[in-house]
C-alpha positions, 0 to 999 in steps of 0.5 A, spaced: 099 548 391 104 551 385 103 559 385 102 560 378 107 564 374 104 569 372 101 571 379 108 569 382 112 575 377 106 580 377 106 579 385 114 581 385 114 586 380 108 590 383 109 589 390 117 591 390 114 596 384 110 600 390 115 600 395 120 604 391 115 609 389 113 610 396 118 609 400 121 616 400 114 619 402 114 614 408 121 615 410 120 622 409 114 625 412 111 619 415 116 613 419 123 616 418 126 611 423 125 607 417 132 610 414 136 606 417 134 599 413 133 603 406 139 601 403 137 593 403 130 595 401 134 598 394 139 592 395 133 587 395 128 591 390 134 590 386 135 583 386 128 583 384 128 587 378 134 583 376 132 576 378 125 578 373 128 580 367 134 574 366 127 569 368 124 573 362 129 576 357 128 573 350 127 578 345 134 579 341 134 587 342 133 586 349 139 579 349 144 584 345 143 591 349 145 586 355 150 583 354 153 590 350 153 593 357 156 588 360 162 588 354 162 595 355 162 596 363 168 591 363 172 594 359 171 601 363 172 596 369 179 593 366 181 600 364 181 603 371 182 598 374 175 596 378 174 591 383 168 586 383 165 589 389 165 596 386 162 594 378 157 589 381 154 595 385 155 600 380 150 595 376 144 596 380 144 604 377 143 601 371 137 595 373 131 599 370 135 600 364 136 592 363 132 590 366 125 592 366 123 592 360 125 584 358 120 583 363 114 588 361 116 586 353 115 578 356 108 580 360 105 584 354 108 580 348 104 573 351 097 572 349 096 568 356 098 574 360 097 580 356 091 583 357 091 581 364 098 585 365 096 591 361 089 592 365 093 591 372 098 596 370 093 601 368 089 600 374 095 602 378 097 607 374 091 610 376 092 609 382 099 613 382 096 620 380 091 619 384 096 619 390 100 624 387 095 629 388 095 627 395 101 627 397 104 633 393 098 637 396 100 635 402 107 637 402 106 643 399 102 645 405 107 643 410 114 645 406 111 649 401 114 650 393 120 646 393 123 640 393 119 636 398 114 636 393 116 629 390 110 625 390 110 619 394 117 619 391 118 623 396 124 629 398 129 630 392 124 627 387 120 634 385 123 633 378 122 625 376 114 626 380 112 631 375 115 628 368 112 621 371 105 626 372 105 628 365 107 621 362 101 617 365 096 623 364 098 623 357 097 616 356 091 616 359 088 621 354 090 618 348 088 611 350 081 614 351 082 619 345 075 619 341 078 621 333 071 621 331 069 627 336 073 634 337 079 636 340 076 640 346 070 634 347 075 629 348 079 634 353 072 635 357 071 628 356 077 626 359 078 632 364 080 628 369 087 626 366 087 634 366 085 636 373 090 631 375 096 636 372 095 640 377 100 637 383 106 640 377 104 647 380 106 646 387 112 643 386 116 648 383 118 644 377 120 649 371 120 644 367 113 643 368 111 648 362 115 645 357 112 638 359 104 643 359 105 645 352 108 639 349 102 636 353 097 639 348 100 640 342 101 633 342 094 630 343 093 634 336 093 629 330 099 627 327 098 627 320 100 633 314 096 638 317 100 638 324 103 644 323 097 648 320 093 646 326 100 648 331 100 654 328 093 657 328 092 654 335 098 658 338 094 663 341 090 659 345 097 656 348 100 662 349 094 663 353 096 657 357 103 658 358 101 666 361 095 663 365 100 656 368 106 662 369 100 666 374 098 660 377 106 658 378 108 665 380 103 666 385 103 659 388 112 658 389 111 666 391 116 668 385 117 675 381 116 674 374 121 680 373 126 675 376 125 668 373 123 671 366 130 673 365 136 671 361 141 672 367 136 667 372 137 662 366 143 663 366 144 662 374 140 656 373 144 652 368 151 654 368 152 659 374 154 666 373 161 664 376 162 657 375 170 658 377 167 661 384 162 655 385 167 650 383 172 653 388 166 653 394 164 646 392 172 644 393 173 647 399 166 643 403 169 637 401 176 638 403 173 641 410 175 648 409 167 651 409 163 648 414 156 646 412 151 642 413 148 645 407 149 639 401 148 644 396 153 647 396 156 642 393 151 642 387 154 646 381 149 648 375 147 642 371 149 644 365 156 648 368 159 641 370 160 640 362 165 647 362 170 642 366 168 635 364 173 634 360 178 636 364 176 632 370 175 626 366 183 626 363 184 623 371 180 617 369 184 611 365 177 611 361 178 619 359 171 621 356 171 615 351 170 609 356 169 613 362 171 612 370 167 605 371 161 604 373 159 605 380 162 613 381 154 615 383 154 609 389 157 608 395 154 614 399 151 608 404 153 601 406 158 600 399 165 603 399 166 609 394 170 609 387 177 612 388 174 616 382 168 618 386 171 619 393 175 624 390 171 627 385 164 628 390 164 636 390 163 634 382 159 628 382 153 630 388 147 634 387 143 636 380 146 630 376 143 629 368 142 623 364 148 625 359 153 627 365 151 620 369 153 616 363 160 620 360 162 620 367 162 613 367 162 609 361 164 616 357 161 617 350 161 610 348 156 610 354 152 615 352 151 612 345 150 605 348 144 609 352 141 614 347 141 607 341 137 603 347 133 608 350 130 610 343 129 602 340 124 602 345 121 609 344 120 606 337 116 600 339 112 597 333 105 601 334 102 602 327 095 605 330 092 612 330 096 615 337 103 611 335 106 618 333 103 622 339 105 617 344 113 617 341 113 624 340 112 625 347 116 620 350 121 622 346 121 629 348 121 626 355 127 622 353 131 628 350 129 633 356 132 627 361 139 628 358 140 635 360 135 635 366 134 629 370 137 623 372 130 619 372 132 612 368 138 610 374 131 609 378 127 603 377 120 605 378 121 611 373 123 606 369 118 601 370 112 607 369 116 610 363 118 604 358 110 601 359 108 607 356 113 606 351 111 600 349 104 601 349 104 598 342 105 591 345 098 591 349 093 585 345 087 591 346 092 595 341 094 589 337 087 587 336 085 594 333 079 594 327 084 596 321 079 603 321 084 604 328 091 604 323 093 611 322 090 613 314 094 617 309 090 623 308 
């Protein structure tokens, strides 16, 4: 008996997504022995996601995006004399950006699949939120606040999981918003989604303060009176930030007179003595300094941009075309690239999406990434909450340009782009006319 196409596709998609969402926690906290086969799990997952994307790609936008990426990456490959294995291995870091979007568009756009897929995805995203509450609390009790608080992503996933918690909670909040009722009545009615934000205070992710403020700001109606409402609400938002800051300081046991200073943020983002940090990282790579602490090579996020133009001069593609894809792969079963091996001290640690793209595909690749992602964020959606969703998703996108490389991870892309494409949901396409944005 043949399996229905929808069931085959979605079982592969959801099954693989959950494996990738939870493998970090399982391998960190439950079965560390599974780390030996983790590279093979990741390769199989990438193959499944890529296969589903290629089988379902149909829109002009998705085809142009895929073809243009192949062309750009091949140009960079030939300029840098890369081998085919390096290129194919590097391709895996773009699985989410290239193959998840066509699959979600295919599922949500079809009349016979859209409602089923949306309801299934919504149900699983609710489970996802509850799981983070359980996992992060457990991690906080065992390890304290810090990099271990990555929820189901496990160690090192704290920034990514906090981002998704806010994104998913915001999605459900606006989806259940009643514009005929008041702001605080809506918050109370959907209070479970506000409550499920609490894990983000247990894992020391400073970016959560920006998400928290934006969360409540972008729940306000976006119209000509938005600025006036925002101005009048500032005392409430300031009080919210002060309260959340107090909770954060108590949970993470940090002192406000230290963390809320210009010196702290300068050290965190750029580094007080960047040249010294760079010398230490190089010494660790060359084994002049022996240490088991890999974070000794973790340069500040924005500090890397002080020297990126000099480093990229050693790549034949330079700042325009980059060093070729695959520079951030090769730590496990596949070999590192020559550029990646020589500059490991520069590439390892806290990577941002802008850094990730420029190193591999240069300015051309960064422009491709921005254009590709923004085109999905701006997916046609004519209903009242459309601008609210777009603004919050665009904020996440903009922050990750300088904060994290989350879009390398396919399960992150699956959740993020599903929310961005909410306008394709049949329940949204079939809304009554009175749900459409009104010019007031």
